[in-house]
C-alpha positions, 0 to 999 in steps of 0.5 A: 900552797893554795891560791886561797891561802893568805900571801906570806911569801914571795908573790905579793901581787897579781896584774891582770889584763883586761880585754879578753881576761876579765871580759870578752870585749875583744870579740865585742870590739870585733864586731863593732869594727866589722859594722863600721868597716861595712859602713865605711865601705858602703855595705849594708852589713858588717864586714866579716873580714874585719873580725878575721883581722882582729882575731889575727892580731888579738891583744894589739892596741887600738891604734895598731888595729885601726891602722891595719884596718885602714890599710887592709880595707882601703878606708883612707878615702872614707876617713881623710876628710875628718882628721889627718891622723886617719886611725884616730878618726876610725877609733872615734867612730868605732868607740861611738859604735861600740859603747852604743851597742856591743860594748854597752853595759848589759852586753859586757855583763853577758860576756864576763869571764867569771873564772878570772873575775873569781881569781881576782876576787880570790887574790884580793881576799888572800891580801895580795896587791891587784892591778889592771894593765891594759891596752885600752885607754884608761877611761874605757878601762875604768868604765868597763871595770865599774860595769864589772864591779871590780874597780874598787878592789884594785890598787892601780889601773895602768891604761895605754896612754901611760906608756910609749910602747905598747904590748908586746913591749913590756913597758906597761907591766914594768910601769905597773910594778914600778907604781906599786913598788914591786919587783918582777919576782913578786908578781904573777900576770894573767894574760889571754893572748900571745901579744899580751903574754909576750909582754908579761914574759919580757917584764921578768914576772911570772905569767899565766895565759888563759885562752878564750874561744877568740884567742885560742887559735892565735895561741895554738899557732904560737910555738914559744908559749910554755904549755905548762902556763897555758890554760885552755880548760878553765876548770884547771885555772886554780890548779895552775895558779897554785903551781905558778905560785909554788914554782916561784915561792919554792925556787 
């Protein structure tokens, strides 16, 4: 079966991660964290340690990243006067920096992953249901998806605030399937990181992990990801998608 063929078998839907999957916001977010951490520590330049930390835990929620940044770089004193929940203050100032600079519309458009966006468009054309399930909050996800021009193609968007347990817990993917009245065996999830892929696997759905320059080292250091469903060469993405669909529908 070709990925461009109209769906009539068991796979009815594709659920996409957003950050690092449709657009390289992970690298852009890391840069804005480096700028903010450098500023909070009194430096005159971005702190490269923030990028290294972000790369280690790529796929984590904003809360998890902020808490770890605060702990590792001793940011408490610089934040405590603003909010008793320090991670929320760091998130607030990081988002302000991000939306004004690295995460502005023109920067997002310079960092799209066209192979995954093309896959999304192809699956829409084939009649499949489409959703995005992301560790970003819904307002930011909608902003980014609007910039990318794909929000109008989606049947649903599930953001971080809609679940209690973040990835790698499968709650967000199970919720995405429940909202669309789908069973796991009807779904393929497209991810870019070990954390997201772990959530996809635990949801019971089929999955594909498409690596990026930012996530590849984390993927390669993980020994539990089946390499059959990990894509490093994007020229082989459609082939892997076809095999994934066939593996379910011919089972």
